[in-house]
C-alpha positions in Angstrom: 79.0 91.0 55.9 81.0 88.2 57.7 84.3 90.0 57.0 83.1 93.1 58.8 82.1 91.2 61.9 85.6 89.6 62.1 87.1 93.1 62.1 84.9 94.3 64.9 85.6 91.3 67.1 89.3 91.8 66.6 89.0 95.4 67.7 87.0 94.4 70.8 89.8 91.9 71.7 92.5 94.7 71.4 90.4 97.1 73.6 89.9 94.4 76.2 93.6 93.6 76.1 94.6 97.2 76.6 92.0 97.6 79.4 93.4 94.6 81.3 97.0 95.8 80.9 96.0 99.3 82.2 94.3 97.7 85.2 97.3 95.5 86.0 99.6 98.5 85.6 97.5 100.6 88.0 97.4 97.8 90.6 101.2 97.4 90.4 101.8 101.1 90.8 99.6 101.4 93.9 101.2 98.2 95.4 104.8 99.3 94.8 104.2 102.8 95.9 103.5 101.5 99.4 107.2 100.3 99.6 108.7 103.7 99.0 109.3 105.7 102.2 107.2 108.8 102.5 109.7 111.0 104.4 113.5 111.1 104.0 115.4 110.2 107.2 117.7 113.0 108.1 120.3 113.3 110.7 119.4 115.6 113.5 121.7 118.5 114.5 124.1 117.6 117.2 125.7 114.4 115.7 129.5 114.8 115.7 132.7 112.8 115.8 136.2 114.1 116.4 139.7 112.9 115.6 141.8 113.4 118.7 145.0 112.0 117.4 146.5 109.6 114.8 149.7 107.8 114.0 150.6 106.5 110.5 153.7 104.5 109.9 155.1 102.5 107.0 155.6 98.8 108.0 158.2 96.3 106.8 155.9 95.1 104.0 155.8 98.6 102.4 152.2 99.2 103.4 150.9 101.7 106.0 149.4 101.2 109.4 147.0 103.9 110.7 145.9 104.3 114.3 143.2 106.8 115.0 141.7 108.0 118.3 138.1 109.0 117.8 135.7 110.6 120.2 131.9 111.0 120.0 131.5 114.8 120.7 127.9 115.1 119.7 124.6 114.8 121.5 123.6 111.4 120.1 124.8 107.8 120.4 126.9 106.9 117.4 126.5 103.3 116.2 128.9 103.2 113.3 131.0 105.3 110.9 132.4 105.2 107.4 136.0 106.1 106.7 137.5 107.0 103.4 141.0 108.4 102.4 142.6 110.4 99.7 145.8 109.4 98.0 146.7 112.8 96.5 147.3 116.3 97.9 144.8 118.0 95.6 142.1 115.3 95.8 138.9 116.8 97.1 136.8 113.6 97.4 138.0 110.7 99.5 137.5 107.5 97.5 139.7 104.9 99.1 137.5 102.8 101.5 139.6 102.0 104.6 137.0 99.6 106.1 138.7 96.7 104.4 141.8 97.5 106.5 140.0 97.7 109.8 141.8 95.4 112.3 139.2 94.5 114.9 135.8 93.1 114.0 133.6 92.4 111.1 132.8 95.2 108.8 129.7 95.1 106.6 129.1 97.3 103.6 131.9 99.7 104.6 130.4 100.5 108.0 132.6 100.2 111.0 130.8 99.7 114.4 131.3 102.4 117.0 131.0 100.5 120.3 129.9 102.1 123.5 126.9 104.3 124.3 128.7 107.3 125.8 128.5 110.7 124.0 129.3 114.3 124.6 131.9 115.5 127.0 131.7 112.2 129.0 132.6 110.0 126.1 135.6 107.8 126.2 138.0 108.0 123.3 138.2 105.0 121.1 141.4 103.8 119.4 140.8 102.3 115.9 143.5 100.5 113.9 143.8 100.0 110.1 146.6 97.9 108.7 147.9 97.1 105.3 146.9 100.3 103.5 148.6 99.9 100.1 148.8 103.6 99.1 150.1 106.7 100.8 147.2 108.7 102.2 147.0 112.4 102.7 143.6 112.9 104.4 140.7 110.9 105.8 137.0 111.6 105.8 134.9 110.1 108.6 131.1 110.1 108.5 129.2 109.0 111.6 125.9 107.1 111.7 123.3 107.3 114.3 120.2 105.2 115.1 116.8 107.0 115.4 113.4 105.7 116.2 110.8 105.8 113.6 107.1 104.8 113.6 106.2 101.5 115.3 109.4 101.6 117.5 111.6 100.5 114.6 115.1 101.8 114.7 116.6 103.1 111.4 120.3 103.9 110.8 121.0 107.4 109.4 124.3 108.3 107.9 125.1 111.9 108.9 126.8 113.4 105.9 126.6 116.9 107.3 128.6 115.8 110.3 131.5 114.5 108.1 135.0 115.3 109.5 138.1 115.7 107.3 141.5 115.2 108.9 144.8 115.8 107.0 147.2 112.9 107.6 151.0 112.9 107.3 152.0 109.4 106.5 
C-alpha cells in the first residue's frame, strides 16, 4: 500500500507543476501582447519627394561624388529619407546604402535628416552631397519618411515605401 501512495503523490506533483507552468505562460502572453502595436502605421497619400537634378563625378581618388537636389513635393512635412543605389544596369533592387557617404550631419540607422518644414509647391530645394562612393552607380532609390501624431500626442516616424522614387544616374 505504501508504494501506491508514492505514485499518487508523484502524479499530484506533476499536475501541479504543469498547472503552474500554464499559469505563468498565460500571464507572460497577456503581458507581452500589450507591447505589440494594434494597428500598423501607414503613410498617408500625398507624401512625395522629387529629384530635381544631380551631378556625379569621379574624383582623383577613384571614388565617386554625388550631389543631388531634392524637393518635397508632397502635402506633408518630410523629416528624413533613406537612399540606396544600384551598381548594375539590370539590378532591380537598390542595395547599396549611401547614407554612410553623406557629407553633412550625423546619420543614424541609414536615415538622413531632411531639414526644413516647407512642403508642396512652396518648398525650397535641398542640395545633398555624398562623397567617396566606391562603386559606379546606375540608379538611386529615395524613400521619404514623415512624422505623424498617434494617440497621447506621441509622434511616430513612418517610412513611406509607396512614395519611393527611382532616378537613373549616369556616373
